[in-house]
N, C-alpha and C positions, 0 to 999 in steps of 0.2 A: 504494500500500500504506500502510495506517495504521500510525503509529509509536507505541509505548507505552513509557514509562519505568517500570521497576520499581525502587523504592528499598526495600531490606530488608537488615538486618544479618545475617540468617540465609542462608547460602549455599544450603541445601537448599530453602528457600522460593523464592529467586530462580530457581534452576534449574528447579524444578517449574513455576513460572509461565511462565518462558521457553519451556519445552518445549510447554506447552499453548497458549500464545498464538501461537507460531510455527506450530503445527499448525493453528490456526484462521485462519491467513493474515495475522497481524500481524508487522510488523518490531519487534523488541524490543531495547531497550538496558537495561543493568543498572547500578545504583549500589549500592555496598556500605554506604553510610551517608548521612545527611542532607547532610553537607558536599559529598560527591561528587555527590549528586543536584542540589543547588542549582547547583553549578558546571556540570553538564551542561544544566540548564534555562536558565541564563544564556547558555551558548555555543550551544546548539541553536536553530535557527530556530523550530521548532514541534514539539510533541508533541501527538498527538491525544487522549491521556489519560495520566494519571500514577497509578500504584498505589504507595502508600507505607505502610510499616509505621508504627505510632504509637510503640511502645516501642523506641526505639533510643538508644544512648548519645550524649551530647553534644548533638546536634541531632536532636530527635525529629520525628515526622511532623506534629505540630501546627505546629512551627516551619517546616517545609518548606512546608506548605499556606499559612501566613501569608505567607511570602515570595512565593509564587506569586500569591496574591490581592492583594498590594500592588504587583504588577508589571504591565507591559503584557500579560502572558500570563494575566491574571486569569480569562479566560473558559475556560481549559483545564479539562476535567473531571478531578476528583481523587477517587480512591477510597481510603478508609482501610481498611487491613487490620490488625486488632488482636486480640490476645488479652487486652487490658486491660479493666478495667471502664469503662463509658461515662462515669463521673464524671471520668476523666482525659482524655477526648476532647473537643476543641473542635469538636463536630459541625457547627456552622454553616459551617465552612471547607470542608466536603467535600460532594460531590454524592451520595456513597453511602458507607456504612460496612458493612464485611463482617467478621463475627466469625470468628476462627480457632477450630476448624478450619472451613474454608469449603467450600462446594459449588461445584465448577468449572463446572457447567452454569449455575448462577445467575450466576457471574461472567461467563461468556460472554454470557448474555442481557443482563446489566447493561451491559456494554461496548457491545453492539450498540445499546442504547437511548440511551446517553450520547453516542456518537460520531456526528456527522452524516454521512449518506451523501452522496457526490458524485453529482450528477445528470448 
């Protein structure tokens, strides 16, 4: 089973994504902010993908993505979920950027294309 980490400071977004991803067959872990997300990334052996909000207090999604890209886990697909203007987004750090409000079917399709399938 593929494992996805969701990092978002909005509980309603975390829960919605968890519900959908679980229904689609993913194992989901949640982080309520960037600091918790980084701690989980450092402690967990491997995530198959990471979804992170950009606009979070203290440590934002750009910071989280920079940390991942600077680590041995740099190959992990990262999807930015944002309601912010693209000028605040460091898009080169992300495999995909999804604007809020987002289409769940598009998210599912994007995850399927980003996460390698086991043969």
